[in-house]
N, C-alpha and C positions, 0 to 999 in steps of 0.2 A: 503493500499499499504506501502510495506516494504522497507525502504531506508538503503543499504548496505554501509558501509563505504569504501572509497577508499581504495584500497590496493596498495602500492608502491612496485613494484617489481625492484630488482636492475638492473642496467643497466651494462651490460658486454660490453667491448670494443672488437670488433671482427676485426678490421682493424689492419693492421701491421704498427707499426710507426717507423720512422726512428730515433727517440730520444730514443728508447728502454725502454719506460715506461711498455710494456706488456712483457718483457723478465724476466727470472728467474734472480733473484740476486746470484751473483757469491761470494763466500767466500772474503772477504778483507784480502790483503796481509799486513803483518806488515811492519814496516819501515826497520827492519833488513832483511827479506825475500826479499823486494825489492832491497835494497842495493846488497845483494848477488846475485840477478839475473843478475843485472846491470853490475857487476864487472865480472861475468861469461861471458855475452854478449860482453863486451870490450875485455876480453881475447880471445875470440873466433874471433873477428875481426881481432885482432893483429897475431894470428896464421894463419888466413887465408891470411893476407897480407904478412907475412913471407913466407908462402907455395907458393904463386903466384910469389913473388920475386925470390925464389929459382928456380921456372920452368922457369920462364923468363931467368934468367942466364944461364940455361941449355939448352936453345933454343926450349922449348916444347910449348911456347905460342907465337902465331903469332900477336895476337891483343893486343898490349900494353895498351890499354884502359881499359881492366879489370884489370890489375895491378894497374893503376893510381887510378881508382875508388875504389879498395879494400884498397889500402894505404890511401886515402883520408878519407875514412870511419874510418879506424882505428885511424887515426890522430885526426879526430873530437870527436870519442868517448873517446879517451886518454884525451884530453883537457878538454872535460866535465866533466869527473870524477875527473881529477885535480881541476878544478875550485869548484866542489861540496865539495871535501876534503878541500879546502881552506876556504871556506864558513862556513863548519861546525867546522873548528877549529877556525875561528874568533868568531863565535857564543858561543863556549866553553869558550874561552878566556873573551868575554864580560861577560857571566854568572858568571865566577871565580872571576870577578872585582867587582861584585855588593855587597854592604854591606847589611848584613842581619839585 
């Protein structure tokens, strides 16, 4: 009687996961690219807010809530950008104060 060794076949995941384990990894952005994309998005929100404010002043918008929401989005994005700038400046100053 011949005894054959057990062969372990790899188990492949066939179910979809909400955690993303079976998704293809996307290229990772550098910090500079992430920062540039964020600044562009902030600028777009500011321009959209200005466009809606001009349309409201011209009487082309009936629902003022659109203008208020766009304005608040732009304000929050700008405040976040300023806070990130302040934190980066503080970190740079702290590094420059370190003695080598």
